[in-house]
A tleap script that builds the chain and sets N, CA, C and O, in Angstrom:
source leaprc.protein.ff14SB
mol = sequence {
  NMET GLY LEU PRO LEU ARG ILE THR TYR ASN
  ASP THR ASP HIE VAL TYR GLN ILE ASN THR
  ALA PRO ILE SER LYS ALA THR THR GLU LEU
  GLU ILE LEU LEU ASN GLY GLU LYS ILE THR
  LEU GLN LYS ASP ILE ARG GLY ALA TRP ILE
  GLN GLN GLY GLU GLY PRO LEU ILE ASP PRO
  GLU LEU ALA GLN ALA LEU GLY ARG SER VAL
  SER LEU ARG PHE ARG CMET
}
set mol.1.N position { -30.698 -1.827 -7.158 }
set mol.1.CA position { -31.525 -1.355 -8.243 }
set mol.1.C position { -32.613 -2.351 -8.563 }
set mol.1.O position { -33.735 -1.967 -8.894 }
set mol.2.N position { -32.292 -3.625 -8.469 }
set mol.2.CA position { -33.293 -4.605 -8.836 }
set mol.2.C position { -32.954 -5.958 -8.268 }
set mol.2.O position { -32.419 -6.086 -7.166 }
set mol.3.N position { -33.273 -6.945 -9.036 }
set mol.3.CA position { -33.037 -8.323 -8.621 }
set mol.3.C position { -31.551 -8.660 -8.616 }
set mol.3.O position { -30.777 -8.079 -9.377 }
set mol.4.N position { -31.159 -9.581 -7.772 }
set mol.4.CA position { -29.772 -10.043 -7.794 }
set mol.4.C position { -29.480 -10.753 -9.118 }
set mol.4.O position { -30.307 -11.508 -9.631 }
set mol.5.N position { -28.301 -10.497 -9.651 }
set mol.5.CA position { -27.867 -11.119 -10.900 }
set mol.5.C position { -26.726 -12.080 -10.587 }
set mol.5.O position { -26.061 -11.952 -9.559 }
set mol.6.N position { -26.504 -13.047 -11.481 }
set mol.6.CA position { -25.460 -14.034 -11.255 }
set mol.6.C position { -24.458 -13.997 -12.386 }
set mol.6.O position { -24.802 -13.740 -13.540 }
set mol.7.N position { -23.214 -14.258 -12.032 }
set mol.7.CA position { -22.158 -14.416 -13.022 }
set mol.7.C position { -21.278 -15.565 -12.538 }
set mol.7.O position { -21.034 -15.705 -11.340 }
set mol.8.N position { -20.807 -16.379 -13.466 }
set mol.8.CA position { -19.898 -17.468 -13.139 }
set mol.8.C position { -18.522 -17.080 -13.654 }
set mol.8.O position { -18.343 -16.799 -14.839 }
set mol.9.N position { -17.555 -17.069 -12.748 }
set mol.9.CA position { -16.181 -16.717 -13.103 }
set mol.9.C position { -15.255 -17.735 -12.459 }
set mol.9.O position { -15.309 -17.953 -11.248 }
set mol.10.N position { -14.407 -18.357 -13.265 }
set mol.10.CA position { -13.494 -19.409 -12.794 }
set mol.10.C position { -14.235 -20.501 -12.022 }
set mol.10.O position { -13.812 -20.911 -10.941 }
set mol.11.N position { -15.332 -20.959 -12.589 }
set mol.11.CA position { -16.144 -22.027 -12.014 }
set mol.11.C position { -16.715 -21.681 -10.635 }
set mol.11.O position { -17.036 -22.576 -9.854 }
set mol.12.N position { -16.839 -20.399 -10.339 }
set mol.12.CA position { -17.424 -19.943 -9.085 }
set mol.12.C position { -18.565 -18.994 -9.396 }
set mol.12.O position { -18.412 -18.057 -10.179 }
set mol.13.N position { -19.711 -19.243 -8.778 }
set mol.13.CA position { -20.861 -18.360 -8.977 }
set mol.13.C position { -20.758 -17.164 -8.034 }
set mol.13.O position { -20.459 -17.305 -6.849 }
set mol.14.N position { -21.013 -15.985 -8.597 }
set mol.14.CA position { -21.040 -14.748 -7.823 }
set mol.14.C position { -22.402 -14.106 -8.021 }
set mol.14.O position { -22.956 -14.138 -9.120 }
set mol.15.N position { -22.940 -13.528 -6.963 }
set mol.15.CA position { -24.215 -12.825 -7.025 }
set mol.15.C position { -23.908 -11.344 -6.886 }
set mol.15.O position { -23.187 -10.931 -5.978 }
set mol.16.N position { -24.469 -10.538 -7.804 }
set mol.16.CA position { -24.232 -9.104 -7.732 }
set mol.16.C position { -25.517 -8.339 -7.993 }
set mol.16.O position { -26.457 -8.848 -8.603 }
set mol.17.N position { -25.531 -7.112 -7.518 }
set mol.17.CA position { -26.667 -6.224 -7.694 }
set mol.17.C position { -26.125 -4.864 -8.101 }
set mol.17.O position { -25.131 -4.398 -7.544 }
set mol.18.N position { -26.767 -4.227 -9.064 }
set mol.18.CA position { -26.315 -2.942 -9.576 }
set mol.18.C position { -26.970 -1.836 -8.756 }
set mol.18.O position { -28.193 -1.794 -8.624 }
set mol.19.N position { -26.140 -0.930 -8.198 }
set mol.19.CA position { -26.647 0.162 -7.379 }
set mol.19.C position { -26.600 1.499 -8.108 }
set mol.19.O position { -26.900 2.532 -7.509 }
set mol.20.N position { -26.232 1.504 -9.382 }
set mol.20.CA position { -26.151 2.726 -10.171 }
set mol.20.C position { -27.420 2.870 -10.989 }
set mol.20.O position { -27.848 1.931 -11.661 }
set mol.21.N position { -28.020 4.051 -10.930 }
set mol.21.CA position { -29.210 4.301 -11.743 }
set mol.21.C position { -29.213 5.759 -12.145 }
set mol.21.O position { -28.798 6.579 -11.325 }
set mol.22.N position { -29.622 6.141 -13.278 }
set mol.22.CA position { -29.920 5.287 -14.426 }
set mol.22.C position { -28.635 4.905 -15.159 }
set mol.22.O position { -27.605 5.560 -15.001 }
set mol.23.N position { -28.702 3.856 -15.950 }
set mol.23.CA position { -27.571 3.397 -16.737 }
set mol.23.C position { -27.864 3.701 -18.197 }
set mol.23.O position { -28.941 3.390 -18.706 }
set mol.24.N position { -26.882 4.318 -18.869 }
set mol.24.CA position { -27.023 4.641 -20.290 }
set mol.24.C position { -25.712 4.317 -21.002 }
set mol.24.O position { -24.768 3.827 -20.382 }
set mol.25.N position { -25.657 4.587 -22.290 }
set mol.25.CA position { -24.432 4.342 -23.056 }
set mol.25.C position { -23.288 5.217 -22.574 }
set mol.25.O position { -22.122 4.870 -22.765 }
set mol.26.N position { -23.603 6.348 -21.950 }
set mol.26.CA position { -22.580 7.271 -21.476 }
set mol.26.C position { -22.076 6.925 -20.067 }
set mol.26.O position { -21.173 7.595 -19.567 }
set mol.27.N position { -22.628 5.915 -19.428 }
set mol.27.CA position { -22.224 5.540 -18.076 }
set mol.27.C position { -20.791 5.018 -18.078 }
set mol.27.O position { -20.459 4.108 -18.837 }
set mol.28.N position { -19.950 5.590 -17.234 }
set mol.28.CA position { -18.550 5.155 -17.154 }
set mol.28.C position { -18.178 4.661 -15.759 }
set mol.28.O position { -17.053 4.212 -15.541 }
set mol.29.N position { -19.107 4.738 -14.818 }
set mol.29.CA position { -18.843 4.265 -13.468 }
set mol.29.C position { -20.044 3.491 -12.946 }
set mol.29.O position { -21.188 3.927 -13.075 }
set mol.30.N position { -19.767 2.344 -12.360 }
set mol.30.CA position { -20.818 1.487 -11.824 }
set mol.30.C position { -20.537 1.180 -10.364 }
set mol.30.O position { -19.397 0.920 -9.977 }
set mol.31.N position { -21.576 1.212 -9.572 }
set mol.31.CA position { -21.480 0.763 -8.191 }
set mol.31.C position { -22.222 -0.563 -8.115 }
set mol.31.O position { -23.409 -0.646 -8.432 }
set mol.32.N position { -21.505 -1.596 -7.690 }
set mol.32.CA position { -22.049 -2.958 -7.677 }
set mol.32.C position { -21.910 -3.527 -6.275 }
set mol.32.O position { -20.900 -3.313 -5.605 }
set mol.33.N position { -22.916 -4.241 -5.843 }
set mol.33.CA position { -22.873 -4.977 -4.599 }
set mol.33.C position { -22.571 -6.427 -4.971 }
set mol.33.O position { -23.449 -7.145 -5.449 }
set mol.34.N position { -21.325 -6.855 -4.749 }
set mol.34.CA position { -20.864 -8.187 -5.136 }
set mol.34.C position { -20.722 -9.051 -3.895 }
set mol.34.O position { -19.891 -8.781 -3.027 }
set mol.35.N position { -21.540 -10.092 -3.822 }
set mol.35.CA position { -21.520 -10.995 -2.656 }
set mol.35.C position { -21.597 -10.210 -1.348 }
set mol.35.O position { -20.944 -10.567 -0.367 }
set mol.36.N position { -22.393 -9.147 -1.335 }
set mol.36.CA position { -22.586 -8.362 -0.128 }
set mol.36.C position { -21.549 -7.268 0.093 }
set mol.36.O position { -21.647 -6.529 1.072 }
set mol.37.N position { -20.559 -7.142 -0.786 }
set mol.37.CA position { -19.506 -6.137 -0.655 }
set mol.37.C position { -19.659 -5.086 -1.746 }
set mol.37.O position { -19.919 -5.423 -2.901 }
set mol.38.N position { -19.498 -3.805 -1.387 }
set mol.38.CA position { -19.639 -2.710 -2.347 }
set mol.38.C position { -18.370 -2.584 -3.195 }
set mol.38.O position { -17.270 -2.447 -2.660 }
set mol.39.N position { -18.531 -2.632 -4.518 }
set mol.39.CA position { -17.432 -2.534 -5.472 }
set mol.39.C position { -17.752 -1.401 -6.440 }
set mol.39.O position { -18.891 -1.276 -6.891 }
set mol.40.N position { -16.757 -0.572 -6.766 }
set mol.40.CA position { -16.936 0.481 -7.757 }
set mol.40.C position { -16.082 0.145 -8.973 }
set mol.40.O position { -14.875 -0.065 -8.856 }
set mol.41.N position { -16.711 0.098 -10.132 }
set mol.41.CA position { -16.013 -0.164 -11.388 }
set mol.41.C position { -16.048 1.088 -12.245 }
set mol.41.O position { -17.045 1.809 -12.273 }
set mol.42.N position { -14.942 1.340 -12.948 }
set mol.42.CA position { -14.868 2.506 -13.813 }
set mol.42.C position { -14.299 2.078 -15.156 }
set mol.42.O position { -13.385 1.256 -15.230 }
set mol.43.N position { -14.861 2.655 -16.224 }
set mol.43.CA position { -14.395 2.357 -17.573 }
set mol.43.C position { -13.219 3.281 -17.883 }
set mol.43.O position { -13.339 4.500 -17.764 }
set mol.44.N position { -12.074 2.699 -18.282 }
set mol.44.CA position { -10.914 3.527 -18.584 }
set mol.44.C position { -10.936 3.993 -20.042 }
set mol.44.O position { -11.905 3.751 -20.762 }
set mol.45.N position { -9.890 4.646 -20.459 }
set mol.45.CA position { -9.809 5.237 -21.800 }
set mol.45.C position { -9.956 4.178 -22.890 }
set mol.45.O position { -10.563 4.438 -23.930 }
set mol.46.N position { -9.404 2.986 -22.658 }
set mol.46.CA position { -9.472 1.915 -23.656 }
set mol.46.C position { -10.819 1.210 -23.681 }
set mol.46.O position { -11.081 0.402 -24.572 }
set mol.47.N position { -11.681 1.510 -22.704 }
set mol.47.CA position { -12.990 0.871 -22.640 }
set mol.47.C position { -13.020 -0.351 -21.743 }
set mol.47.O position { -14.023 -1.062 -21.693 }
set mol.48.N position { -11.914 -0.606 -21.024 }
set mol.48.CA position { -11.860 -1.739 -20.101 }
set mol.48.C position { -12.395 -1.319 -18.743 }
set mol.48.O position { -12.227 -0.169 -18.337 }
set mol.49.N position { -13.030 -2.234 -18.046 }
set mol.49.CA position { -13.572 -1.962 -16.717 }
set mol.49.C position { -12.528 -2.301 -15.674 }
set mol.49.O position { -11.980 -3.403 -15.671 }
set mol.50.N position { -12.248 -1.346 -14.777 }
set mol.50.CA position { -11.274 -1.561 -13.712 }
set mol.50.C position { -11.906 -1.173 -12.379 }
set mol.50.O position { -12.826 -0.357 -12.329 }
set mol.51.N position { -11.402 -1.765 -11.306 }
set mol.51.CA position { -11.926 -1.468 -9.978 }
set mol.51.C position { -11.334 -0.164 -9.477 }
set mol.51.O position { -10.141 0.088 -9.640 }
set mol.52.N position { -12.169 0.661 -8.867 }
set mol.52.CA position { -11.758 1.942 -8.302 }
set mol.52.C position { -12.240 2.036 -6.864 }
set mol.52.O position { -13.097 1.262 -6.437 }
set mol.53.N position { -11.693 2.977 -6.127 }
set mol.53.CA position { -12.192 3.263 -4.794 }
set mol.53.C position { -11.823 2.206 -3.774 }
set mol.53.O position { -10.941 1.371 -3.979 }
set mol.54.N position { -12.538 2.282 -2.671 }
set mol.54.CA position { -12.289 1.372 -1.562 }
set mol.54.C position { -13.124 0.113 -1.708 }
set mol.54.O position { -13.939 -0.018 -2.621 }
set mol.55.N position { -12.903 -0.790 -0.802 }
set mol.55.CA position { -13.643 -2.042 -0.834 }
set mol.55.C position { -12.682 -3.195 -1.027 }
set mol.55.O position { -11.489 -2.985 -1.244 }
set mol.56.N position { -13.188 -4.393 -0.950 }
set mol.56.CA position { -12.312 -5.556 -1.110 }
set mol.56.C position { -11.783 -5.625 -2.542 }
set mol.56.O position { -12.516 -5.372 -3.497 }
set mol.57.N position { -10.517 -5.965 -2.677 }
set mol.57.CA position { -9.922 -6.090 -4.009 }
set mol.57.C position { -10.420 -7.370 -4.664 }
set mol.57.O position { -10.489 -8.426 -4.036 }
set mol.58.N position { -10.761 -7.252 -5.932 }
set mol.58.CA position { -11.178 -8.424 -6.701 }
set mol.58.C position { -10.219 -8.591 -7.864 }
set mol.58.O position { -9.486 -7.666 -8.213 }
set mol.59.N position { -10.225 -9.749 -8.452 }
set mol.59.CA position { -9.385 -10.048 -9.610 }
set mol.59.C position { -9.729 -9.079 -10.739 }
set mol.59.O position { -10.910 -8.879 -11.024 }
set mol.60.N position { -8.731 -8.470 -11.394 }
set mol.60.CA position { -9.018 -7.551 -12.497 }
set mol.60.C position { -9.834 -8.184 -13.622 }
set mol.60.O position { -10.618 -7.498 -14.277 }
set mol.61.N position { -9.661 -9.467 -13.848 }
set mol.61.CA position { -10.445 -10.138 -14.882 }
set mol.61.C position { -11.901 -10.299 -14.443 }
set mol.61.O position { -12.801 -10.259 -15.283 }
set mol.62.N position { -12.146 -10.478 -13.160 }
set mol.62.CA position { -13.516 -10.527 -12.645 }
set mol.62.C position { -14.170 -9.152 -12.788 }
set mol.62.O position { -15.345 -9.057 -13.143 }
set mol.63.N position { -13.415 -8.092 -12.512 }
set mol.63.CA position { -13.943 -6.735 -12.685 }
set mol.63.C position { -14.327 -6.506 -14.144 }
set mol.63.O position { -15.378 -5.930 -14.426 }
set mol.64.N position { -13.488 -6.950 -15.066 }
set mol.64.CA position { -13.774 -6.815 -16.500 }
set mol.64.C position { -15.007 -7.637 -16.870 }
set mol.64.O position { -15.846 -7.172 -17.642 }
set mol.65.N position { -15.126 -8.835 -16.337 }
set mol.65.CA position { -16.281 -9.691 -16.630 }
set mol.65.C position { -17.571 -9.074 -16.090 }
set mol.65.O position { -18.606 -9.137 -16.755 }
set mol.66.N position { -17.526 -8.485 -14.909 }
set mol.66.CA position { -18.705 -7.821 -14.345 }
set mol.66.C position { -19.114 -6.626 -15.209 }
set mol.66.O position { -20.294 -6.445 -15.509 }
set mol.67.N position { -18.145 -5.825 -15.598 }
set mol.67.CA position { -18.436 -4.669 -16.454 }
set mol.67.C position { -19.043 -5.079 -17.775 }
set mol.67.O position { -19.987 -4.452 -18.256 }
set mol.68.N position { -18.499 -6.138 -18.366 }
set mol.68.CA position { -19.045 -6.636 -19.638 }
set mol.68.C position { -20.446 -7.179 -19.466 }
set mol.68.O position { -21.300 -6.982 -20.330 }
set mol.69.N position { -20.693 -7.859 -18.362 }
set mol.69.CA position { -22.021 -8.403 -18.092 }
set mol.69.C position { -23.065 -7.292 -18.011 }
set mol.69.O position { -24.143 -7.396 -18.597 }
set mol.70.N position { -22.736 -6.229 -17.280 }
set mol.70.CA position { -23.655 -5.093 -17.155 }
set mol.70.C position { -23.813 -4.401 -18.503 }
set mol.70.O position { -24.923 -4.027 -18.884 }
set mol.71.N position { -22.708 -4.227 -19.229 }
set mol.71.CA position { -22.760 -3.579 -20.539 }
set mol.71.C position { -23.668 -4.330 -21.501 }
set mol.71.O position { -24.450 -3.716 -22.227 }
set mol.72.N position { -23.570 -5.638 -21.512 }
set mol.72.CA position { -24.411 -6.444 -22.399 }
set mol.72.C position { -25.869 -6.396 -21.970 }
set mol.72.O position { -26.762 -6.307 -22.813 }
set mol.73.N position { -26.114 -6.455 -20.671 }
set mol.73.CA position { -27.482 -6.459 -20.158 }
set mol.73.C position { -28.196 -5.143 -20.467 }
set mol.73.O position { -29.384 -5.141 -20.791 }
set mol.74.N position { -27.473 -4.021 -20.365 }
set mol.74.CA position { -28.081 -2.715 -20.577 }
set mol.74.C position { -27.745 -2.098 -21.938 }
set mol.74.O position { -28.054 -0.934 -22.192 }
set mol.75.N position { -27.110 -2.887 -22.807 }
set mol.75.CA position { -26.750 -2.448 -24.163 }
set mol.75.C position { -26.019 -1.109 -24.157 }
set mol.75.O position { -26.402 -0.155 -24.833 }
set mol.76.N position { -24.968 -1.083 -23.373 }
set mol.76.CA position { -24.183 0.144 -23.239 }
set mol.76.C position { -23.232 0.312 -24.399 }
set mol.76.O position { -22.490 1.292 -24.452 }
savepdb mol mol.pdb
quit
């Protein structure tokens, strides 16, 4: 979608790019390119971001941090 974004999780920098467009307050699923790997995040009933679909498994807390980062950036 745009420029690569960075997030630091557990003292490790990760580069990600958002492949979902457009993003609004009603968005509940995000497709993210994390370190070159396609990751799909989905917001559950409680509002937490969890990993869905295929792709490399990531730490659930990293998935939550990525979802929060996107939510804050786009004021979701």
